[in-house]
C-alpha positions as CSV (number, residue, x, y, z in Angstrom):
1,M,10.9,25.2,-47.7
2,E,9.0,23.0,-50.0
3,Q,7.5,19.4,-47.9
4,K,10.2,16.4,-48.4
5,N,9.8,13.4,-50.0
6,D,7.9,15.4,-52.8
7,K,7.8,12.0,-55.6
8,K,8.0,14.3,-58.5
9,V,10.6,16.2,-56.5
10,I,12.5,13.4,-56.2
11,R,12.3,11.9,-59.4
12,S,13.2,15.5,-61.5
13,W,16.4,15.3,-58.9
14,A,16.9,11.8,-59.7
15,F,16.9,12.6,-63.6
16,F,20.0,14.8,-63.3
17,D,22.0,11.9,-62.5
18,W,20.4,10.4,-65.8
19,A,21.5,13.3,-67.7
20,N,25.0,13.4,-66.6
21,S,26.1,10.0,-65.8
22,A,26.1,9.7,-69.9
23,Y,29.6,12.0,-69.7
24,N,30.9,9.8,-66.8
25,L,30.5,6.6,-68.8
26,V,30.8,7.3,-72.4
27,I,33.9,10.4,-71.6
28,T,35.5,8.7,-69.0
29,S,34.9,4.9,-68.7
30,T,34.3,3.4,-72.2
31,I,34.6,5.2,-75.6
32,F,36.7,8.1,-75.1
33,P,39.5,6.0,-73.2
34,A,39.1,3.6,-76.1
35,Y,39.2,6.5,-79.0
36,Y,42.3,7.9,-77.1
37,T,44.7,5.3,-76.2
38,I,44.1,3.7,-80.1
39,I,44.6,7.1,-81.8
40,T,48.0,8.1,-79.1
41,T,49.4,4.9,-80.1
42,T,51.8,4.6,-83.3
43,A,53.8,2.3,-85.0
44,E,56.3,5.4,-84.8
45,H,56.7,6.4,-81.0
46,G,54.8,3.5,-79.3
47,D,52.6,4.7,-76.2
48,Q,54.6,8.5,-75.9
49,V,52.6,11.1,-76.8
50,K,54.1,14.7,-77.4
51,F,51.7,17.4,-75.2
52,F,52.7,21.3,-75.6
53,G,56.4,19.9,-76.8
54,H,56.5,17.5,-73.2
55,T,56.8,14.2,-73.9
56,F,54.3,11.6,-72.2
57,T,52.6,7.8,-72.1
58,N,49.3,8.7,-73.2
59,T,47.5,7.1,-70.4
60,A,49.6,8.6,-67.5
61,L,48.9,11.7,-69.5
62,S,44.9,11.6,-69.6
63,N,44.8,10.6,-65.7
64,Y,47.9,14.1,-64.8
65,A,44.9,15.9,-67.2
66,L,41.8,14.4,-65.0
67,S,43.8,14.6,-61.6
68,A,44.4,18.5,-63.0
69,A,41.1,19.0,-63.7
70,Y,39.6,17.9,-59.8
71,L,42.5,19.8,-58.2
72,V,41.0,23.3,-60.0
73,M,38.1,22.3,-59.3
74,V,39.3,21.4,-55.0
75,I,40.0,24.9,-54.9
76,L,36.6,26.8,-56.6
77,M,34.5,24.3,-54.7
78,P,34.3,26.1,-50.9
79,L,34.3,29.8,-53.1
80,L,31.4,28.8,-55.2
81,S,29.5,26.6,-52.1
82,A,29.7,29.6,-50.0
83,T,28.3,32.1,-52.4
84,A,26.0,29.1,-53.2
85,D,24.9,29.1,-50.3
86,Y,24.7,32.9,-49.0
87,R,22.8,34.2,-52.4
88,G,20.2,30.8,-52.3
89,N,21.0,30.3,-55.9
90,K,23.0,27.1,-56.0
91,K,20.6,26.1,-59.1
92,I,21.9,28.4,-61.6
93,F,25.7,27.2,-60.6
94,M,24.1,24.1,-61.4
95,K,23.1,25.4,-64.8
96,I,26.4,26.8,-65.5
97,F,28.2,23.3,-65.3
98,T,26.1,21.5,-66.8
99,Y,26.3,23.9,-70.1
100,I,30.5,24.2,-68.9
101,G,30.2,20.1,-69.1
102,G,27.7,19.5,-71.5
103,F,29.6,21.9,-74.8
104,A,32.9,20.6,-73.4
105,C,32.2,17.2,-74.6
106,M,30.8,19.1,-77.9
107,G,33.7,20.0,-78.6
108,L,35.6,16.8,-78.2
109,F,33.6,16.2,-82.0
110,F,36.4,17.8,-83.4
111,F,39.3,15.7,-81.5
112,R,41.7,14.3,-83.7
113,L,44.9,13.4,-83.1
114,E,47.1,16.6,-84.9
115,S,44.2,18.1,-82.2
116,L,45.6,16.2,-78.8
117,E,46.5,19.2,-77.2
118,L,42.4,20.7,-77.8
119,G,41.2,17.1,-76.9
120,V,43.0,17.0,-73.6
121,I,42.0,20.0,-72.9
122,L,37.8,20.2,-73.6
123,F,38.9,16.7,-71.7
124,A,40.1,18.2,-68.4
125,I,36.9,21.2,-68.9
126,A,34.1,18.5,-69.0
127,A,35.3,17.0,-66.2
128,M,35.2,20.3,-64.4
129,G,31.7,20.4,-65.7
130,Y,30.5,17.2,-64.3
131,I,32.5,18.0,-60.8
132,G,30.8,21.2,-60.5
133,G,26.6,20.1,-61.3
134,V,27.3,17.0,-58.8
135,L,28.5,19.5,-56.1
136,F,25.5,21.3,-56.0
137,N,22.7,18.2,-56.8
138,N,24.2,16.1,-54.0
139,S,23.6,19.7,-51.7
140,Y,19.8,18.9,-52.6
141,L,19.8,15.6,-51.4
142,P,18.7,16.2,-46.9
143,E,16.2,19.3,-48.6
144,I,14.4,16.8,-50.4
145,A,14.1,14.0,-48.4
146,S,14.1,12.9,-44.8
147,K,17.2,10.9,-43.4
148,D,14.8,7.5,-43.0
149,Q,14.5,8.1,-46.9
150,Q,17.9,9.4,-47.9
151,D,20.0,5.9,-48.8
152,R,16.5,4.9,-51.1
153,V,16.5,8.6,-52.4
154,S,20.5,8.6,-53.5
155,A,20.5,4.7,-54.8
156,Q,17.6,6.0,-57.1
157,G,19.4,8.9,-58.0
158,F,22.2,6.6,-58.8
159,A,19.9,3.9,-60.5
160,Y,18.6,6.6,-63.0
161,G,22.4,7.7,-63.9
162,Y,23.1,3.9,-64.3
163,V,20.0,3.4,-67.0
164,G,20.3,7.0,-68.3
165,S,23.8,6.1,-69.5
166,V,23.3,2.6,-70.6
167,L,20.6,3.8,-73.2
168,L,22.8,6.6,-74.4
169,Q,25.8,4.2,-74.6
170,I,24.0,1.2,-76.4
171,I,23.0,4.6,-78.9
172,C,26.4,5.0,-79.3
173,F,27.1,0.7,-79.2
174,V,25.3,1.0,-82.7
175,F,27.1,3.4,-84.2
176,V,30.8,2.2,-83.4
177,L,29.8,-1.3,-84.5
178,K,28.0,-0.7,-87.6
179,P,28.9,2.3,-89.0
180,E,27.8,1.4,-92.6
181,L,24.6,1.8,-91.1
182,F,24.6,5.4,-91.5
183,G,27.3,5.3,-94.4
184,I,29.7,6.1,-91.8
185,T,33.6,5.5,-93.5
186,D,35.7,7.7,-91.5
187,A,36.8,5.4,-88.6
188,S,36.9,8.4,-86.1
189,L,33.6,9.3,-86.2
190,P,31.4,7.2,-84.8
191,A,34.0,8.1,-81.5
192,R,33.7,11.5,-82.0
193,L,29.4,11.1,-82.6
194,S,29.3,9.9,-79.8
195,F,31.1,12.9,-77.7
196,L,29.0,14.9,-79.4
197,L,25.8,12.9,-78.5
198,V,27.0,13.0,-74.7
199,G,26.8,16.8,-74.4
200,I,23.2,17.3,-76.1
201,W,21.8,14.6,-73.7
202,W,23.4,16.3,-71.1
203,I,22.1,19.4,-71.5
204,G,18.8,18.0,-72.1
205,F,17.6,15.9,-69.9
206,A,19.1,18.1,-67.2
207,Q,16.3,20.2,-67.9
208,I,14.0,18.7,-66.1
209,P,15.7,18.8,-62.7
210,F,16.5,22.4,-63.9
211,R,12.4,23.3,-64.6
212,K,11.3,21.4,-60.6
213,L,14.5,21.8,-58.4
214,P,14.2,25.2,-56.3
215,A,16.8,27.9,-56.8
216,G,17.8,27.8,-53.0
217,S,16.5,29.8,-50.0
218,P,19.3,32.3,-49.0
219,N,21.5,31.7,-45.7
220,Y,22.3,35.6,-45.2
221,T,22.2,34.9,-41.3
222,A,24.4,31.8,-40.9
223,I,27.0,32.8,-43.2
224,N,29.0,35.8,-43.1
225,K,29.5,37.8,-46.6
226,S,33.0,38.2,-46.4
227,L,33.0,34.7,-46.1
228,V,31.8,34.8,-49.5
229,H,35.0,36.3,-50.8
230,S,37.6,33.7,-48.8
231,G,35.7,30.0,-49.6
232,F,38.3,28.3,-47.6
233,G,37.1,30.5,-44.4
234,E,33.4,28.8,-44.9
235,L,35.7,25.2,-45.3
236,M,37.8,25.9,-42.3
237,K,34.0,27.3,-40.7
238,V,32.7,23.5,-41.9
239,W,35.6,21.6,-40.3
240,K,35.2,23.0,-37.3
241,Q,31.3,22.0,-36.6
242,L,32.3,19.1,-37.9
243,K,35.0,18.7,-34.4
244,Q,32.1,18.5,-32.6
245,M,30.5,16.3,-34.8
246,K,32.8,12.8,-33.9
247,F,31.5,10.2,-36.1
248,L,31.3,12.6,-39.0
249,K,34.6,14.4,-38.8
250,H,36.3,10.5,-38.2
251,Y,33.7,8.7,-41.4
252,L,35.4,11.8,-43.5
253,I,38.4,10.4,-43.0
254,A,37.5,7.0,-44.2
255,F,35.8,8.1,-46.5
256,F,38.9,9.6,-48.1
257,F,41.3,7.1,-48.3
258,Y,39.4,5.0,-49.9
259,S,37.0,7.4,-52.4
260,M,41.1,7.6,-53.3
261,G,41.1,3.7,-54.6
262,V,37.2,3.8,-55.7
263,Q,37.7,6.9,-58.0
264,T,41.0,6.3,-59.4
265,V,39.5,2.9,-60.7
266,M,36.3,4.4,-62.5
267,L,38.4,6.5,-64.6
268,A,41.3,4.7,-65.2
269,A,39.7,1.0,-65.7
270,A,39.2,1.4,-69.5
271,G,42.4,2.9,-70.0
272,F,43.6,-0.8,-67.6
273,G,41.8,-3.1,-70.1
274,E,42.5,-1.6,-73.4
275,K,46.3,-0.9,-73.0
276,T,46.5,-4.5,-70.3
277,L,44.4,-6.6,-72.8
278,H,43.4,-4.6,-75.7
279,L,40.3,-5.6,-75.9
280,G,39.0,-3.1,-78.1
281,T,36.2,-0.7,-78.6
282,S,33.1,-2.6,-78.6
283,K,34.6,-5.1,-76.2
284,L,35.5,-2.3,-74.0
285,I,32.1,-0.6,-73.9
286,A,30.3,-4.4,-73.6
287,V,32.6,-4.8,-70.2
288,I,31.5,-1.2,-69.4
289,L,27.6,-1.8,-70.2
290,I,28.2,-5.1,-68.3
291,M,29.2,-2.9,-65.0
292,Q,26.6,-0.5,-65.3
293,L,23.7,-2.9,-65.2
294,V,25.2,-4.9,-62.6
295,A,25.8,-1.5,-60.5
296,I,22.1,-0.9,-60.9
297,L,21.6,-3.7,-58.4
298,G,24.7,-2.7,-56.7
299,A,23.3,0.6,-55.4
300,M,19.5,-1.1,-54.7
301,W,21.0,-3.8,-52.3
302,M,23.7,-1.8,-51.1
303,S,20.9,0.8,-49.6
304,K,18.3,-2.4,-48.2
305,L,21.4,-4.2,-46.8
306,A,22.5,-0.9,-44.4
307,K,19.1,-0.9,-43.1
308,R,19.6,-4.7,-42.0
309,I,23.0,-4.2,-40.7
310,G,23.7,-0.6,-40.7
311,N,25.7,1.8,-43.4
312,V,29.5,1.2,-42.1
313,N,29.2,-2.5,-41.5
314,V,28.2,-2.4,-45.6
315,L,30.9,-0.6,-46.1
316,I,33.2,-2.4,-45.0
317,L,32.7,-5.2,-46.1
318,V,32.4,-3.1,-49.9
319,V,35.8,-2.3,-49.4
320,V,37.1,-5.9,-48.2
321,I,36.2,-7.0,-51.9
322,W,37.7,-3.7,-53.3
323,V,40.9,-4.8,-52.0
324,G,40.8,-8.0,-53.7
325,S,39.7,-6.5,-56.7
326,C,42.9,-4.7,-56.9
327,V,45.1,-7.5,-56.3
328,Y,43.4,-9.8,-58.8
329,A,43.4,-7.2,-61.2
330,Y,47.2,-7.2,-61.0
331,F,47.2,-10.5,-61.8
332,I,44.4,-11.0,-64.5
333,T,45.8,-12.4,-68.2
334,N,43.0,-12.6,-70.4
335,E,39.7,-10.5,-71.5
336,F,37.1,-13.5,-69.5
337,E,39.2,-12.8,-66.1
338,F,38.4,-9.0,-66.7
339,Y,34.9,-9.6,-67.7
340,G,34.3,-11.4,-64.6
341,L,36.1,-8.7,-62.5
342,A,34.3,-5.9,-63.9
343,A,30.7,-7.8,-62.8
344,V,32.2,-7.6,-59.5
345,V,33.3,-3.9,-59.5
346,G,30.4,-3.3,-60.8
347,L,27.9,-4.5,-58.7
348,I,30.2,-3.1,-55.3
349,M,31.0,0.3,-57.4
350,G,27.2,2.0,-57.5
351,G,26.5,0.7,-54.1
352,I,29.5,2.0,-51.8
353,Q,29.4,5.5,-53.7
354,S,25.7,6.2,-53.0
355,L,25.9,4.7,-49.3
356,S,28.7,6.7,-48.8
357,R,26.7,10.0,-49.6
358,S,23.7,9.0,-47.7
359,T,25.9,8.1,-45.0
360,Y,27.0,11.6,-45.2
361,S,24.2,13.0,-45.2
362,K,22.1,11.0,-42.5
363,F,24.4,12.1,-40.0
364,L,24.0,16.3,-40.3
365,P,22.4,17.5,-38.1
366,E,18.6,18.2,-38.5
367,N,18.2,20.9,-40.4
368,T,21.3,22.1,-41.2
369,P,21.1,25.6,-42.8
370,D,23.9,25.8,-45.1
371,T,23.9,22.2,-47.2
372,V,25.7,23.5,-49.5
373,S,28.8,23.5,-48.1
374,F,28.6,20.7,-45.6
375,F,28.4,19.0,-49.2
376,S,31.3,21.6,-50.9
377,F,33.4,20.0,-47.8
378,Y,32.5,16.0,-48.6
379,D,32.7,16.9,-52.3
380,V,36.5,18.1,-51.2
381,T,37.5,15.1,-49.4
382,E,36.3,13.4,-52.6
383,K,38.0,15.1,-54.8
384,L,41.3,15.9,-53.1
385,A,41.0,12.0,-53.2
386,V,40.8,11.4,-57.1
387,V,43.9,13.9,-57.4
388,I,46.2,12.1,-55.0
389,G,44.6,8.6,-56.7
390,L,45.3,9.4,-60.3
391,F,48.3,11.8,-59.7
392,S,49.8,8.5,-58.2
393,F,48.1,6.2,-60.6
394,A,50.0,8.3,-63.7
395,Y,53.3,8.5,-61.7
396,I,53.5,4.9,-61.3
397,E,52.9,4.2,-64.4
398,E,55.3,6.1,-66.1
399,Q,57.9,5.2,-63.3
400,T,57.7,1.5,-63.4
401,G,56.8,1.6,-67.1
402,S,53.9,-0.9,-66.2
403,I,49.8,0.2,-65.3
404,R,50.0,-3.2,-63.7
405,N,51.6,-2.1,-60.6
406,S,49.4,1.5,-60.8
407,V,46.6,-0.7,-59.8
408,L,48.4,-2.9,-56.8
409,A,48.9,0.7,-55.7
410,L,45.4,1.0,-55.5
411,A,44.7,-1.8,-52.7
412,S,47.2,0.1,-50.4
413,F,44.4,3.2,-50.5
414,F,41.8,1.0,-49.9
415,V,43.3,-0.9,-46.7
416,I,44.1,2.5,-45.0
417,G,40.2,3.7,-45.3
418,L,39.7,0.1,-44.2
419,I,41.5,0.7,-41.5
420,F,39.4,3.7,-40.3
421,L,36.1,2.3,-40.9
422,L,37.0,-0.7,-38.1
423,L,38.0,2.3,-35.9
424,L,34.8,4.1,-36.8
425,K,32.8,1.0,-35.7
426,K,34.4,0.5,-32.5
427,A,34.7,4.0,-31.2
428,E,30.3,5.0,-31.7
429,P,29.3,1.3,-32.2
430,K,25.4,3.6,-32.3
431,L,25.6,4.9,-35.1
432,V,26.9,2.3,-36.9
433,K,23.6,0.3,-36.7
434,G,22.0,3.3,-38.2
């Protein structure tokens, strides 16, 4: 086991967020959603598209695809994490998923309306690459940082992610806004070049953590080899352990419900902005850049606030703001209201992700040997929440004909999460205060 709180190791670990957050910003949040919505909205068919012969609302189809990607990873992650714990080779899995995601993004360079099926499939594969990489990266947190430093280190990772993704976004922004500077005449080329750059950026900067992070320690004694072939057996093993950790178990229930809202908002916000307000690619990028920059401050601010009033108290405050944001989003009618909402969401977006991750890590037992399996359980919880959240979002839009109704429904997920956080605070007041 390497010494914890090594600055070089932590910095290298944070660069994984720098590398893969470009996918999160360009592919899930800005250029891809705008490009996808524009090319799939036609005078002849409106927002209806055919995917392998079946008709879908365009934004619902992309959300269904993401939901399917997350569901596949929910099934795979327990098996993969158990194998990584047993063999002590989680860095290899980080590499595999990084290359899968990065090359899928590069493949989106060839995405046009006539190749809709290819584009949607690659979009889903890129999501799987991102999810898998994040799982193994998260599991390093308790190994590289002591409990008293995990809030700060987690926030540092998200801050690196936001800075790195914004830098690439600005580069892509130049292609989109000023294609004539590069002699580009094909209107679709700037967006498709952006997808190519994301893949190169993702794989390229991931080499920094790949060189510095430890491979992982084999855990032959703690994990029965037969469980490697039954990943859900390992998941059940973690669940049985969690039953003895009352705070952690109840925290995960709250986390499950508010994650349905948080992750769905992050993944569907750009589609919502384009569809309801017709912002266009350039304005949409500007809005998301505001969110990213504010999110850096949000992650750092909430880390400091947690030291003063406790992690769960901060989470309660943030979830209340999320509820208000969803209700407000239902009523917005112009781009300036959307800009204001983006600033608020940005502030709470980075903070709730960072604080959720570090809260879970802080309350794991000291010297937990199978951290990958524990973080697999955490990620399965989050990704299952995403599956339900995205599917609900898409289904409500298709059934009601309005994406606004989908946003309003997200508020109910936050309310349920808030209730469980309040119950958690009542049940374990000492732990809530940190």
